[in-house]
C-alpha positions as CSV (number, residue, x, y, z in Angstrom):
1,M,-117.8,36.4,62.6
2,A,-118.8,37.5,66.1
3,R,-121.8,36.4,68.0
4,R,-125.0,38.3,67.5
5,P,-127.2,39.6,70.4
6,R,-130.2,37.4,71.0
7,S,-132.3,39.4,73.5
8,G,-134.3,42.6,73.2
9,A,-137.7,43.2,71.6
10,V,-137.7,45.1,68.3
11,A,-140.8,46.8,67.0
12,Q,-141.5,46.5,63.3
13,G,-144.2,49.2,63.3
14,G,-146.4,47.5,65.8
15,G,-147.0,50.5,68.1
16,D,-147.7,54.2,67.7
17,N,-144.2,55.2,68.9
18,A,-142.4,52.2,67.4
19,P,-139.8,52.9,64.8
20,I,-140.2,51.3,61.4
21,H,-137.1,49.6,60.2
22,P,-136.4,48.1,56.7
23,L,-136.7,44.3,56.3
24,A,-133.0,44.1,55.1
25,I,-130.0,46.4,55.2
26,R,-126.5,46.2,53.7
27,L,-123.7,47.7,55.7
28,T,-121.7,50.2,53.7
29,A,-118.8,50.3,56.2
30,P,-117.5,47.8,58.9
31,H,-119.2,48.3,62.2
32,G,-118.6,46.8,65.6
33,F,-118.6,47.5,69.3
34,I,-117.9,46.0,72.7
35,E,-121.0,45.5,74.8
36,S,-119.8,46.0,78.4
37,T,-123.0,46.7,80.2
38,H,-124.2,43.1,80.3
39,N,-120.8,41.5,79.4
40,K,-122.1,40.1,76.2
41,G,-118.9,40.3,74.3
42,V,-117.5,41.8,71.0
43,F,-119.8,42.3,68.0
44,H,-118.5,43.0,64.4
45,W,-120.1,43.2,61.0
46,E,-118.2,43.5,57.7
47,A,-118.9,46.1,55.0
48,G,-121.3,44.6,52.4
49,E,-122.9,42.2,54.9
50,V,-126.6,41.9,54.4
51,V,-128.6,41.8,57.7
52,T,-132.2,40.5,57.8
53,N,-132.7,39.9,61.5
54,P,-135.1,42.7,62.8
55,E,-133.4,42.8,66.2
56,T,-130.0,43.1,64.7
57,I,-131.1,45.8,62.2
58,A,-132.6,47.9,65.1
59,L,-129.4,47.5,67.1
60,L,-127.2,48.5,64.1
61,I,-129.3,51.6,63.4
62,E,-129.4,52.5,67.0
63,R,-125.7,52.3,67.3
64,G,-125.0,54.4,64.2
65,A,-123.9,51.9,61.7
66,S,-123.5,53.1,58.1
67,W,-126.1,51.2,56.0
68,E,-128.3,51.2,52.9
69,N,-131.7,49.7,52.3
70,V,-131.8,46.3,50.4
71,E,-135.0,45.9,48.4
72,C,-134.9,42.1,47.9
73,P,-132.3,40.3,49.9
74,A,-130.7,37.3,48.2
75,Q,-131.7,33.9,49.5
76,P,-128.9,31.5,50.5
77,A,-128.4,28.7,48.1
78,S,-129.9,26.2,50.5
79,Q,-133.3,28.0,50.4
80,Q,-133.5,28.6,46.7
81,T,-135.8,26.3,44.7
82,R,-134.0,24.3,42.0
């Protein structure tokens, strides 16, 4: 899996003009791009991958990724209570 972008503020409905993004999305098709402006590298996400990072969600939506809303993202096994 490729590195994810770390910088860039993403609004979650904080301002009047700020877009409101879902808390989690699932990609319905593979999506990737080469970020050449700041030489950050190659980014790629597989179809079916669930994304919960608000900055990454905004980036994917902005770049035209094919996605669907996820109502309740599954927790990794390490975070589930036993």
